[in-house]
LOZA-776057 format. One record per residue: chain; x, y, z of N, C-alpha, C in turn. Coordinates in steps of 0.1 Angstrom, whole numbers. Example, Ala and Ser with C-alpha at 12.3 -4.5 7.8 and 13.67 -1.06 7.14 Angstrom:
BEGIN
NODE,A,132,-57,78,123,-45,78,132,-33,78
NODE,A,128,-22,71,137,-11,71,129,0,79
END
This chain:
BEGIN
NODE,A,-264,88,594,-264,82,580,-250,78,577
NODE,A,-248,65,574,-235,59,572,-229,65,559
NODE,A,-216,68,560,-209,74,549,-206,63,539
NODE,A,-207,67,526,-205,57,516,-190,54,516
NODE,A,-188,41,514,-174,36,515,-167,40,502
NODE,A,-155,45,503,-147,49,492,-141,36,486
NODE,A,-143,33,473,-138,20,468,-123,21,467
NODE,A,-117,10,471,-102,9,471,-98,5,457
NODE,A,-87,10,452,-82,6,439,-78,-9,439
NODE,A,-83,-16,430,-80,-30,429,-72,-33,417
NODE,A,-61,-39,419,-52,-42,407,-58,-54,400
NODE,A,-62,-51,387,-67,-62,379,-57,-64,368
NODE,A,-56,-77,363,-47,-80,353,-50,-72,340
NODE,A,-39,-68,333,-41,-60,321,-47,-69,310
NODE,A,-55,-63,301,-59,-71,290,-48,-77,282
NODE,A,-51,-89,276,-40,-96,269,-33,-88,258
NODE,A,-41,-79,252,-35,-71,241,-25,-61,246
NODE,A,-25,-58,259,-15,-49,265,-4,-56,272
NODE,A,-4,-69,272,7,-77,279,19,-76,270
NODE,A,31,-76,277,43,-77,269,44,-89,261
NODE,A,50,-88,249,50,-99,240,56,-112,245
NODE,A,66,-110,255,72,-122,260,62,-131,269
NODE,A,52,-125,274,43,-132,283,32,-139,275
NODE,A,31,-138,262,22,-144,254,28,-157,249
NODE,A,19,-168,247,24,-180,243,30,-180,229
NODE,A,39,-189,226,45,-189,213,35,-190,201
NODE,A,25,-199,203,16,-201,192,7,-189,190
NODE,A,4,-182,201,-4,-170,199,4,-159,192
NODE,A,17,-158,196,26,-148,189,27,-151,175
NODE,A,29,-164,172,31,-168,158,18,-165,150
NODE,A,7,-168,156,-6,-166,148,-8,-151,146
NODE,A,-5,-143,157,-6,-128,155,3,-122,144
NODE,A,14,-128,143,24,-123,133,21,-128,119
NODE,A,17,-140,117,16,-147,104,2,-152,100
NODE,A,-8,-147,108,-22,-153,105,-26,-148,91
NODE,A,-24,-136,87,-28,-131,74,-21,-139,63
NODE,A,-8,-142,64,-1,-149,54,-6,-164,54
NODE,A,-8,-170,65,-13,-184,66,-27,-185,59
NODE,A,-36,-176,62,-49,-177,57,-49,-175,41
NODE,A,-40,-165,37,-39,-163,23,-34,-175,15
NODE,A,-23,-180,20,-17,-192,14,-26,-204,15
NODE,A,-33,-206,26,-43,-217,27,-54,-215,17
NODE,A,-59,-203,15,-70,-201,5,-65,-204,-9
NODE,A,-53,-200,-12,-47,-203,-26,-45,-218,-28
NODE,A,-41,-225,-18,-39,-239,-19,-52,-246,-21
NODE,A,-62,-242,-13,-75,-249,-15,-81,-246,-29
NODE,A,-79,-234,-34,-84,-230,-47,-77,-239,-58
NODE,A,-63,-240,-56,-56,-248,-65,-60,-263,-65
NODE,A,-63,-268,-54,-67,-282,-53,-81,-284,-59
NODE,A,-90,-275,-57,-103,-276,-63,-102,-274,-79
NODE,A,-93,-266,-83,-90,-264,-97,-86,-278,-103
NODE,A,-76,-284,-96,-71,-297,-101,-81,-307,-102
NODE,A,-90,-308,-92,-101,-318,-91,-110,-316,-103
NODE,A,-114,-303,-105,-124,-300,-116,-118,-304,-129
NODE,A,-105,-300,-132,-99,-302,-145,-96,-317,-148
NODE,A,-93,-325,-138,-90,-339,-140,-101,-348,-139
NODE,A,-111,-345,-130,-121,-355,-128,-135,-350,-131
NODE,A,-139,-338,-127,-153,-333,-130,-154,-329,-145
NODE,A,-145,-321,-150,-144,-317,-164,-156,-310,-169
NODE,A,-161,-300,-161,-172,-292,-166,-167,-283,-177
NODE,A,-154,-279,-177,-148,-272,-188,-138,-281,-195
NODE,A,-137,-282,-208,-127,-290,-214,-113,-287,-210
NODE,A,-104,-297,-209,-91,-296,-203,-82,-287,-212
NODE,A,-85,-287,-225,-77,-278,-234,-80,-263,-232
NODE,A,-91,-260,-226,-94,-246,-222,-88,-242,-209
NODE,A,-91,-251,-199,-86,-249,-185,-79,-261,-181
NODE,A,-66,-262,-183,-58,-274,-180,-57,-276,-165
NODE,A,-53,-287,-160,-51,-289,-145,-40,-280,-140
NODE,A,-42,-277,-127,-32,-268,-121,-18,-274,-121
NODE,A,-17,-287,-120,-4,-293,-120,4,-291,-133
NODE,A,-4,-291,-144,3,-289,-157,7,-274,-158
NODE,A,-2,-265,-153,2,-251,-154,14,-248,-146
NODE,A,15,-254,-134,27,-251,-125,39,-258,-132
NODE,A,38,-269,-138,49,-276,-145,54,-267,-156
NODE,A,45,-261,-164,48,-252,-175,55,-240,-169
NODE,A,50,-234,-159,56,-223,-152,70,-226,-148
NODE,A,72,-237,-142,86,-241,-137,95,-243,-149
NODE,A,91,-250,-159,99,-253,-171,104,-240,-177
NODE,A,94,-231,-180,98,-219,-187,106,-209,-179
NODE,A,104,-210,-165,112,-202,-156,126,-207,-156
NODE,A,128,-220,-155,142,-226,-155,149,-223,-168
NODE,A,142,-224,-179,148,-222,-192,152,-208,-194
NODE,A,146,-198,-186,149,-184,-188,140,-177,-197
NODE,A,130,-183,-202,120,-177,-211,112,-166,-204
NODE,A,105,-171,-193,97,-161,-185,105,-150,-179
NODE,A,117,-153,-173,124,-142,-167,129,-132,-178
NODE,A,132,-136,-190,136,-127,-200,125,-118,-204
NODE,A,113,-124,-207,101,-116,-211,97,-107,-199
NODE,A,97,-112,-187,93,-104,-176,102,-92,-173
NODE,A,115,-94,-175,124,-83,-173,122,-72,-182
NODE,A,118,-75,-195,115,-64,-204,102,-57,-200
NODE,A,92,-64,-196,80,-58,-191,82,-49,-179
NODE,A,90,-55,-169,92,-48,-157,100,-35,-159
NODE,A,109,-35,-168,117,-23,-171,107,-12,-176
NODE,A,98,-15,-185,89,-5,-190,79,-1,-179
NODE,A,75,-10,-171,66,-7,-160,72,2,-150
NODE,A,85,-1,-146,91,7,-136,94,22,-140
NODE,A,98,23,-153,100,36,-158,87,44,-159
NODE,A,77,38,-164,64,45,-166,58,48,-152
NODE,A,59,39,-143,54,42,-129,61,53,-122
NODE,A,74,54,-123,81,64,-117,79,78,-123
NODE,A,78,78,-136,75,90,-143,61,95,-140
NODE,A,51,86,-141,37,91,-138,35,95,-123
NODE,A,40,87,-114,38,91,-100,47,103,-96
NODE,A,59,103,-102,68,114,-99,63,128,-103
NODE,A,56,128,-114,50,140,-119,37,143,-112
NODE,A,29,133,-108,16,135,-102,16,141,-88
NODE,A,26,136,-80,26,140,-66,29,155,-64
NODE,A,39,160,-70,41,175,-68,31,183,-75
NODE,A,26,179,-87,16,187,-94,3,186,-86
NODE,A,-1,174,-80,-13,173,-72,-12,182,-60
NODE,A,0,182,-53,1,190,-41,0,205,-45
NODE,A,5,209,-57,4,223,-61,-10,226,-64
NODE,A,-18,217,-71,-32,220,-74,-40,221,-62
NODE,A,-37,212,-52,-45,213,-40,-42,225,-31
NODE,A,-30,230,-32,-26,242,-24,-30,255,-30
NODE,A,-28,256,-43,-31,269,-50,-44,268,-58
NODE,A,-54,275,-54,-67,274,-60,-67,278,-74
NODE,A,-59,289,-78,-58,293,-91,-52,282,-101
NODE,A,-42,276,-96,-36,265,-104,-46,253,-105
NODE,A,-54,251,-95,-64,240,-96,-75,244,-106
NODE,A,-79,256,-106,-90,260,-116,-84,260,-130
NODE,A,-71,262,-131,-65,263,-145,-63,249,-150
NODE,A,-59,239,-142,-55,226,-147,-66,215,-145
NODE,A,-75,217,-136,-84,207,-133,-93,203,-145
NODE,A,-98,212,-153,-106,207,-165,-98,198,-174
NODE,A,-85,201,-176,-77,193,-185,-74,179,-179
NODE,A,-72,179,-166,-69,167,-159,-81,157,-160
NODE,A,-93,163,-158,-105,154,-158,-109,150,-173
NODE,A,-106,159,-182,-109,155,-196,-100,144,-200
NODE,A,-87,145,-197,-78,134,-201,-80,122,-193
NODE,A,-85,123,-180,-88,111,-172,-99,103,-178
NODE,A,-110,109,-182,-121,102,-187,-119,97,-202
NODE,A,-109,103,-208,-106,99,-222,-102,84,-223
NODE,A,-108,76,-232,-104,62,-234,-90,62,-240
NODE,A,-79,62,-232,-66,64,-237,-61,52,-246
NODE,A,-67,40,-243,-63,28,-251,-66,30,-265
NODE,A,-76,39,-269,-80,41,-283,-69,48,-290
NODE,A,-60,55,-282,-49,62,-289,-37,53,-291
NODE,A,-37,41,-286,-26,32,-287,-21,30,-302
NODE,A,-31,27,-311,-26,25,-325,-18,37,-330
NODE,A,-23,49,-327,-15,61,-331,-2,61,-325
NODE,A,-1,58,-312,12,58,-306,21,47,-312
NODE,A,16,36,-315,24,25,-322,29,30,-335
NODE,A,21,37,-343,25,42,-356,36,52,-354
NODE,A,35,60,-343,45,71,-341,58,65,-335
NODE,A,56,56,-326,68,51,-318,72,37,-321
NODE,A,64,30,-328,68,16,-331,64,6,-320
NODE,A,68,-6,-322,65,-17,-312,75,-18,-301
NODE,A,83,-9,-299,93,-9,-289,88,-5,-275
NODE,A,96,-1,-266,91,2,-252,85,16,-251
NODE,A,88,25,-260,84,39,-258,69,40,-256
NODE,A,61,34,-265,47,35,-264,41,29,-251
NODE,A,47,18,-247,43,12,-234,46,21,-222
NODE,A,58,26,-222,61,35,-211,52,47,-211
NODE,A,49,53,-222,40,65,-223,26,61,-217
NODE,A,20,50,-221,7,47,-216,7,43,-201
NODE,A,17,36,-197,19,33,-183,20,45,-174
NODE,A,28,55,-179,30,67,-172,17,75,-171
NODE,A,9,76,-182,-3,83,-182,-13,77,-172
NODE,A,-14,63,-172,-23,56,-163,-20,59,-149
NODE,A,-7,58,-145,-3,60,-131,-4,74,-127
NODE,A,-2,83,-137,-3,98,-134,-17,101,-129
NODE,A,-27,97,-136,-41,101,-132,-46,93,-119
NODE,A,-40,81,-117,-44,74,-105,-38,80,-92
NODE,A,-27,88,-94,-21,94,-82,-25,109,-81
NODE,A,-26,116,-91,-28,131,-90,-42,134,-84
NODE,A,-52,126,-88,-66,129,-83,-67,127,-68
NODE,A,-62,115,-62,-62,114,-47,-53,124,-40
NODE,A,-42,128,-47,-33,138,-41,-40,151,-39
NODE,A,-47,156,-49,-54,169,-49,-65,168,-38
NODE,A,-72,156,-38,-83,155,-28,-78,155,-14
NODE,A,-66,149,-12,-60,149,1,-57,162,7
NODE,A,-52,171,-2,-49,185,2,-61,193,5
NODE,A,-71,193,-4,-82,202,-3,-92,197,8
NODE,A,-91,185,12,-100,180,23,-95,180,37
NODE,A,-83,187,39,-78,188,52,-88,195,61
NODE,A,-92,190,72,-102,197,81,-97,211,85
NODE,A,-106,220,85,-102,234,89,-98,234,104
NODE,A,-104,225,112,-100,225,126,-86,221,128
NODE,A,-80,212,120,-66,209,121,-57,221,117
NODE,A,-61,228,107,-53,240,103,-54,251,114
NODE,A,-65,252,120,-66,262,131,-58,258,143
NODE,A,-58,245,146,-49,241,158,-35,244,155
NODE,A,-30,241,142,-17,244,139,-13,258,140
NODE,A,-22,267,136,-20,281,137,-20,286,152
NODE,A,-29,280,160,-30,283,174,-17,280,182
NODE,A,-10,269,178,2,265,184,14,273,178
NODE,A,11,284,171,22,292,166,29,288,154
NODE,A,24,278,146,30,274,134,29,284,123
NODE,A,40,285,116,39,294,104,32,286,93
NODE,A,30,293,82,23,287,70,30,274,65
NODE,A,43,276,64,51,264,60,51,253,70
NODE,A,52,256,82,52,246,93,38,239,93
NODE,A,27,246,92,14,240,92,13,231,80
NODE,A,18,235,69,17,227,56,25,214,58
NODE,A,37,215,64,46,204,65,41,194,76
NODE,A,36,200,87,32,191,99,18,187,99
NODE,A,9,194,91,-5,190,91,-10,186,78
NODE,A,-8,194,68,-13,191,54,-7,179,48
NODE,A,6,179,48,13,168,41,10,154,48
NODE,A,11,153,61,7,140,67,-7,136,65
NODE,A,-16,146,64,-30,142,61,-31,138,47
NODE,A,-25,145,38,-26,141,23,-19,128,20
NODE,A,-9,125,29,-1,112,26,-10,100,26
NODE,A,-21,100,34,-31,89,33,-36,87,19
NODE,A,-40,98,13,-45,98,-1,-34,94,-11
NODE,A,-22,99,-9,-11,97,-18,-8,82,-19
NODE,A,-7,76,-7,-4,61,-6,-15,53,-13
NODE,A,-28,57,-11,-39,51,-18,-37,52,-33
NODE,A,-34,64,-38,-31,66,-52,-20,58,-57
NODE,A,-9,56,-50,2,48,-54,-2,33,-55
NODE,A,-10,29,-46,-15,15,-46,-24,13,-58
NODE,A,-33,22,-61,-41,21,-73,-33,21,-86
NODE,A,-23,30,-86,-15,31,-98,-7,18,-100
NODE,A,-2,11,-90,5,-1,-91,-4,-11,-99
NODE,A,-16,-12,-95,-25,-22,-102,-28,-17,-116
NODE,A,-32,-5,-117,-36,0,-130,-24,0,-140
NODE,A,-12,3,-135,0,2,-144,2,-12,-149
NODE,A,0,-22,-141,1,-36,-146,-9,-39,-156
NODE,A,-21,-35,-155,-31,-37,-165,-28,-31,-178
NODE,A,-23,-18,-177,-20,-11,-189,-7,-17,-196
NODE,A,2,-21,-188,14,-28,-193,10,-41,-201
NODE,A,1,-49,-195,-3,-61,-202,-11,-58,-214
NODE,A,-20,-49,-213,-29,-46,-225,-21,-40,-236
NODE,A,-12,-31,-234,-4,-25,-245,5,-35,-251
NODE,A,10,-45,-244,18,-56,-250,9,-65,-259
NODE,A,-4,-66,-255,-13,-75,-263,-16,-68,-276
NODE,A,-16,-55,-277,-19,-48,-290,-7,-50,-299
NODE,A,5,-51,-294,16,-52,-303,29,-49,-296
NODE,A,38,-59,-295,51,-57,-288,61,-67,-293
NODE,A,74,-62,-293,84,-71,-297,87,-82,-287
NODE,A,85,-79,-275,86,-89,-264,78,-85,-252
NODE,A,79,-93,-241,71,-90,-229,63,-102,-224
NODE,A,58,-101,-212,51,-112,-206,38,-115,-213
NODE,A,31,-104,-218,19,-106,-226,22,-112,-239
NODE,A,33,-108,-245,37,-114,-258,40,-129,-256
NODE,A,45,-133,-245,47,-147,-242,33,-154,-241
NODE,A,24,-148,-235,10,-154,-234,4,-155,-248
NODE,A,5,-145,-256,0,-146,-270,6,-157,-278
NODE,A,19,-158,-277,26,-169,-284,21,-183,-279
NODE,A,19,-184,-266,14,-197,-261,0,-200,-266
NODE,A,-8,-189,-266,-22,-191,-270,-23,-195,-285
NODE,A,-14,-189,-293,-13,-192,-308,-10,-207,-310
NODE,A,-2,-212,-301,2,-227,-302,-8,-236,-294
NODE,A,-19,-230,-289,-29,-237,-282,-23,-243,-269
NODE,A,-13,-237,-263,-7,-241,-251,-14,-232,-240
NODE,A,-26,-236,-236,-33,-228,-225,-26,-229,-212
NODE,A,-18,-240,-210,-11,-240,-197,-1,-228,-197
NODE,A,5,-225,-208,14,-214,-209,7,-200,-207
NODE,A,-5,-199,-212,-13,-187,-210,-16,-185,-195
NODE,A,-20,-195,-188,-23,-194,-174,-10,-192,-166
NODE,A,1,-197,-171,14,-195,-164,18,-180,-165
NODE,A,15,-174,-176,17,-159,-177,8,-151,-168
NODE,A,-4,-156,-167,-13,-149,-157,-9,-150,-143
NODE,A,-4,-162,-139,1,-164,-126,13,-155,-123
NODE,A,22,-153,-133,33,-144,-131,28,-130,-129
NODE,A,18,-125,-136,13,-112,-134,7,-110,-121
NODE,A,-1,-121,-116,-7,-120,-103,3,-120,-92
NODE,A,13,-128,-93,24,-127,-83,31,-114,-83
NODE,A,33,-109,-94,40,-95,-95,31,-85,-89
NODE,A,18,-85,-91,9,-76,-84,9,-77,-69
NODE,A,10,-89,-64,11,-91,-50,24,-85,-44
NODE,A,35,-88,-51,48,-82,-47,47,-67,-47
NODE,A,42,-61,-57,42,-46,-58,33,-40,-47
NODE,A,22,-46,-44,13,-41,-34,20,-42,-20
NODE,A,27,-54,-18,34,-56,-6,45,-45,-4
NODE,A,52,-42,-15,63,-32,-14,57,-18,-10
NODE,A,45,-15,-16,39,-2,-12,34,-3,2
NODE,A,29,-14,7,25,-15,21,37,-13,30
NODE,A,49,-18,26,61,-16,34,65,-1,34
NODE,A,64,5,23,66,20,22,56,27,30
NODE,A,44,23,30,34,29,39,37,28,53
NODE,A,42,17,58,46,15,72,57,25,75
NODE,A,67,27,66,78,36,69,73,51,69
NODE,A,65,54,60,60,68,58,50,72,68
NODE,A,41,62,73,31,65,82,31,56,94
NODE,A,41,57,102,42,48,114,31,50,124
NODE,A,24,61,123,13,64,133,0,57,129
NODE,A,-1,52,117,-14,47,112,-20,36,120
NODE,A,-12,28,127,-17,17,135,-19,20,149
NODE,A,-16,32,153,-17,36,167,-31,37,172
NODE,A,-40,41,162,-54,42,165,-62,32,157
NODE,A,-68,23,164,-76,12,158,-88,9,166
NODE,A,-97,2,160,-110,-1,167,-111,-16,168
END
C-alpha cells in the first residue's frame, strides 16, 4: 500500500490586509485612511445641493421657511466674520464645558463605587433612577427664578444631564464583568486591587466611553433647550433673535453651528477612546 505523500509547505502570498503599508498602492492607502471622511463630506455636499435645488426651483416649501442653502451659508459666513456667532458660541461653550466636566467628573467615580460596592449600589440606585426618569426640564422655571438668566442654571442642568448619561453605563460596566475574567485574574495570582485595575477597569472603560459619548450629545441638547427658555446670550438666543426677525437663514445657521459642534465633540471623544483603549481595534470581524 503506497504511503500517503506528506504535503510540502507551499509559500503563498499573504493576504493584502497583512501586507506592509509600503507595498500597497497610494490610492488604496489614501482610501483606507480617508474613506470615511470622503463619504461623509460627499453625502453632506449632495444633501446641500438637493436642498439648494428644492429651495430655488422646486419650492415644495416656501423659501421664507426653508431658504436656499447658499443663503444660509452666506449668513453663517457674515455673522461669523462679524464676530456675532463666535461671541454667542463662546458663552454657550463655556457653560457646556463646565457642566460636562462637573457631571462626568462626579459620575465616573460614583458609578465605579456603586458598581463595586453592593451596599452603596442598593443605597443610591433608587435615587439615581428616580432622578433619571424625572422630567428635569420642568424644573427649569424654578431654577431660573432662583438663579436668574445667567449661566448658573444652564450649567446645573447640563451637569445633571451628563451625570445620568455617564453614571448608568459606568455602573453597568462594573457589574457586568464576566466572572470568568475575574477568576482568570485570581488564578494568575492577582490581588483584589490588581484584578480591579487590570480586569474590571478596562472592561468598564467600554461602557464609560459610551456614556461620555452619549453625554456629549445630551449636554448639547440641554444647553440649547435651556437657552431657549431664557438666557442673556448664547447660540440658542442668537437663533431666537433671528427667528423673531423672520431671518430663517440665521436660524438654520445656528443649527449648522450646533451640528458642527456635535461632530467636533464626538471626534474628540473618539480620539480619547483611541488613546484609552488602544486594543479595541486589535480584534475585528
